[in-house]
C-alpha positions in Angstrom: -23.6 -0.5 -2.7 -21.1 -1.3 0.1 -21.0 0.9 3.2 -17.8 2.7 4.2 -17.5 1.1 7.7 -18.1 -2.3 6.2 -15.2 -1.9 3.7 -12.8 -0.9 6.4 -14.0 -3.6 8.8 -13.7 -6.2 6.1 -10.1 -5.4 5.3 -9.2 -5.1 8.9 -10.7 -8.5 9.8 -8.8 -10.1 6.9 -5.5 -8.7 8.2 -6.4 -9.8 11.8 -7.1 -13.4 10.6 -3.7 -13.5 8.8 -1.8 -12.0 11.7 -3.3 -14.4 14.2 -2.9 -17.5 12.0 0.4 -16.8 10.4 2.3 -14.2 12.4 5.6 -15.1 10.9 4.3 -14.7 7.3 1.5 -12.2 7.6 2.5 -10.4 4.4 1.8 -13.5 2.4 -1.3 -12.2 0.6 0.8 -9.7 -1.3 4.1 -11.5 -1.5 3.5 -12.9 -4.9 1.4 -10.2 -6.5 2.6 -9.4 -10.0 1.7 -5.7 -10.3 -0.3 -3.2 -8.3 -4.1 -3.5 -8.4 -5.3 -1.0 -11.0 -8.1 0.1 -13.2 -7.6 -1.4 -16.7 -9.5 1.4 -18.4 -7.6 4.4 -16.9 -4.4 2.7 -15.7 -4.9 4.3 -12.3 -3.4 2.3 -9.4 -5.5 1.9 -6.3 -3.8 2.9 -3.1 -4.2 3.3 0.6 -6.3 0.6 2.3 -7.8 -0.2 -1.1 -4.6 -1.7 -2.5 -4.4 -4.1 0.4 -8.1 -5.0 0.2 -7.6 -5.9 -3.5 -4.3 -7.7 -3.0 -6.0 -9.9 -0.4 -8.7 -10.6 -2.9 -6.1 -11.5 -5.6 -4.5 -13.9 -3.1 -7.9 -15.5 -2.3 -8.5 -16.0 -6.0 -4.9 -17.3 -6.5 -4.3 -15.0 -9.4 -1.7 -12.5 -10.4 -4.0 -10.5 -12.6 -4.3 -7.1 -10.9 -7.2 -5.6 -12.9 -10.3 -4.2 -11.1 -13.0 -1.9 -12.4 -16.5 -0.9 -11.7 -19.5 -2.5 -13.4 -19.8 0.4 -15.9 -16.0 0.5 -16.3 -15.9 -3.0 -17.6 -18.8 -2.2 -19.9 -16.8 0.6 -21.4 -14.1 -2.1 -22.2 -16.7 -4.2 -24.0 -16.9 -6.7 -21.1 -19.8 -7.7 -18.8 -19.7 -8.6 -15.1 -21.2 -12.1 -14.8 -24.5 -12.6 -13.1 -24.4 -13.2 -9.4 -20.9 -11.8 -8.9 -20.2 -9.7 -5.8 -17.8 -6.8 -6.1 -15.1 -5.7 -3.7 -15.9 -2.6 -1.7 -13.3 0.1 -1.9 -13.3 3.8 -0.8 -12.6 7.1 -2.4 -12.4 10.7 -1.1 -14.9 13.3 -2.3 -16.2 16.7 -1.2 -19.7 17.1 0.2 -21.7 19.4 2.5 -21.9 18.6 6.2 -24.2 20.1 8.8 -22.6 20.3 12.2 -26.0 20.5 14.0 -27.9 17.7 12.3 -24.7 15.6 11.4 -26.1 15.1 7.9 -24.3 15.1 4.6 -25.5 16.4 1.2 -23.8 16.0 -2.1 -24.8 19.4 -3.4 -24.7 22.8 -1.7 -28.2 23.4 0.0 -30.2 26.4 -1.2 -30.0 27.6 2.4 -26.4 26.9 3.3 -26.5 28.3 6.8 -24.8 25.8 9.1 -23.5 23.8 6.2 -19.7 23.4 5.5 -17.9 21.7 2.7 -15.7 18.9 3.9 -14.0 15.8 2.6 -15.8 12.4 3.2 -15.2 8.8 2.3 -17.6 7.0 0.0 -17.7 3.4 -0.9 -18.2 1.7 -4.3 -17.7 -1.8 -5.7 -15.1 -3.0 -8.2 -14.9 -6.4 -9.9 -11.9 -8.5 -10.7 -11.2 -9.5 -14.3 -12.1 -13.1 -13.4 -15.6 -12.0 -12.6 -16.1 -10.6 -16.1 -17.0 -12.1 -19.5 -15.2 -10.6 -22.4 -12.4 -8.9 -20.5 -9.3 -8.1 -22.6 -6.6 -10.7 -22.3 -4.2 -10.0 -19.6 -0.5 -9.8 -20.5 1.5 -11.0 -17.5 4.6 -8.8 -17.1 8.0 -10.4 -17.2 9.3 -11.0 -13.8 12.5 -12.5 -12.4 13.0 -14.3 -9.1 16.5 -12.7 -8.8 17.3 -9.2 -7.8 20.2 -7.3 -9.3 21.5 -5.6 -6.1 23.6 -3.0 -8.0 20.6 -2.0 -10.2 18.3 -1.6 -7.3 20.9 0.1 -5.2 21.3 2.7 -8.0 17.5 3.1 -8.0 17.3 3.7 -4.3 20.2 6.2 -4.5 18.4 8.1 -7.1 15.7 9.0 -4.5 18.2 11.4 -2.9 18.3 10.1 0.7 21.5 10.2 2.8 22.0 6.4 2.9 25.1 4.6 4.3 25.9 0.9 3.9 28.4 -0.3 6.3 29.6 -3.5 8.0 27.5 -3.6 11.2 24.5 -5.6 12.4 21.7 -2.9 12.6 19.5 -1.3 10.0 17.9 2.0 11.1 16.8 5.4 10.1 18.0 8.3 12.3 15.5 11.3 12.3 18.0 13.6 14.0 20.6 13.0 11.3 18.1 12.3 8.6 20.2 9.3 7.6 19.5 5.7 6.7 22.1 3.1 7.8 22.0 -0.5 6.6 24.4 -3.5 6.7 26.3 -4.5 3.6 24.2 -6.4 1.1 26.5 -9.4 1.6 25.5 -9.6 5.2 21.9 -10.5 4.3 20.5 -14.0 3.7 19.6 -13.1 0.2 18.9 -10.2 -2.2 15.1 -10.2 -1.4 15.9 -9.8 2.3 18.3 -6.9 1.5 15.6 -5.2 -0.6 13.0 -5.6 2.1 15.1 -4.0 4.8 16.3 -1.1 2.6 12.7 -0.4 1.4 11.6 -0.5 5.1 14.1 2.1 6.1 13.4 4.3 3.1 9.7 4.3 4.1 10.8 5.6 7.6 12.8 8.3 5.8 9.7 9.7 4.1 8.3 10.6 7.5 10.9 13.2 8.3 9.5 16.7 9.2 10.8 18.1 5.9 8.9 15.5 3.9 5.6 13.8 5.0 6.1 14.7 8.7 4.7 11.5 10.3 4.2 11.6 14.1 6.0 8.2 14.6 9.1 9.6 12.9 9.0 13.0 14.7 9.1 11.5 18.1 9.5 7.7 18.5 8.5 8.9 22.0 6.5 5.9 23.1 6.2 2.2 22.3 2.7 2.7 20.8 3.8 5.3 18.2 7.0 3.4 17.5 5.1 0.2 16.8 2.6 2.1 14.6 5.4 3.6 12.6 6.9 0.1 12.2 3.6 -1.1 10.8 3.6 1.8 8.3 7.2 1.0 7.3 6.5 -2.7 6.8 3.3 -2.0 4.7 5.3 0.6 2.7 8.1 -1.9 2.1 5.5 -4.5 0.9 3.9 -2.0 -1.5 7.3 -0.9 -2.8 8.2 -4.5 -3.5 5.0 -5.0 -5.5 5.6 -1.8 -7.4 9.1 -3.0 -8.4 8.1 -6.6 -9.0 10.1 -7.9 -6.1 9.1 -10.7 -3.7 8.0 -9.5 -0.3 9.0 -11.1 2.9 8.1 -9.9 6.5 11.0 -8.9 8.7 11.7 -11.7 11.3 12.2 -9.2 14.0 8.6 -7.9 13.6 7.0 -11.0 15.0 6.9 -9.4 18.5 5.0 -6.4 17.1 2.0 -8.6 16.0 0.5 -8.7 19.5 0.7 -4.9 19.9 -0.8 -4.4 16.5 -3.7 -6.8 17.2 -4.3 -5.1 20.6 -4.5 -1.7 18.8 -6.9 -3.2 16.2 -9.2 -4.3 19.0 -9.4 -0.7 20.2 -9.5 1.0 16.8 -10.8 -0.9 13.8 -9.4 1.9 11.5 -5.9 1.4 12.8 -4.5 -0.7 10.0 -6.6 1.2 7.3 -5.0 4.5 8.4 -1.6 2.9 8.5 -2.1 1.6 5.0 -3.0 5.1 3.8 0.2 6.5 5.3 2.3 3.7 3.8 0.7 4.5 0.4 1.6 8.1 0.7 5.2 7.1 1.6 5.5 4.9 -1.5 4.1 7.6 -3.7 6.7 10.0 -2.3 9.5 7.5 -3.1 8.3 6.8 -6.6 7.8 10.5 -7.3 11.5 11.2 -6.4 13.1 8.1 -7.9 14.4 7.3 -11.4 12.4 4.9 -13.6 11.6 1.5 -12.1 14.3 -1.1 -12.9 13.0 -4.0 -15.1 14.1 -7.6 -15.6 16.8 -8.0 -18.2 15.5 -7.6 -21.7 12.8 -5.0 -20.9 13.1 -1.2 -20.9 12.8 0.6 -17.6 9.3 1.5 -16.8 7.8 4.8 -15.7 6.9 5.0 -12.1 3.2 4.4 -11.8 0.6 7.1 -11.2 -1.3 6.7 -8.0 -4.4 7.9 -6.2 -4.6 8.6 -2.5 -7.3 7.1 -0.3 
């Protein structure tokens, strides 16, 4: 069974390697993912740091199949994990009993509960990709389109309920004091994908307002460190939203200069990007919960926004 720290460290190191080797294209592992990593038995979508861990694994396998489940989960689907396969470690939140004096955990309430308090803790477990399994149900690849209908996606973003202004100017930003998103006209962007990425980025910032998810980086923007951290949350959020809507993900060119500060932060705190991924996942969940159905390629009905879990 994987260890919690090893799961976080593994995902962090993978991101570090990508940032160092391809700073201009560091979101590449999830740029071409066709669907959010999910459990094929329950349909539950993995989130937080888990979703990036699994998208990196999909990228390394060069597959668009986003199905991951536990050993027993695949058995319930009539499939069998192949001998010698190693699972991907992911985390989940559970309640357990913690002793502040001994610093020990117990799954069940002790008979003598003096000094024991119930708290949340992270636990690790392993999931296996569909390619590691014999007898997995055939995967039906969803219909995708390389083109984005700006009007359709604009209507979708507008359904979220944010104060969003599109105007002829050169900056895209979110103003916490006005609680307003401002972006250039879609015709000012190099393409539809670039337009989507910037809008998704600013909407991720918008979720951090004190009346919504109340993120520290949005409350203050008081120093460069918190600002850079919030930019990482927004960029990860934009990437997740692109995957959820079946849109290609591209990193913002103006974020190349943040890479060094992110890498420095990762040297000091190995949980830096895992925690940022968790905040990004919560932001995307908030957007999906408040939006209309996800727009689909022409010829398909609009899909319900996916259910998510938070880790």
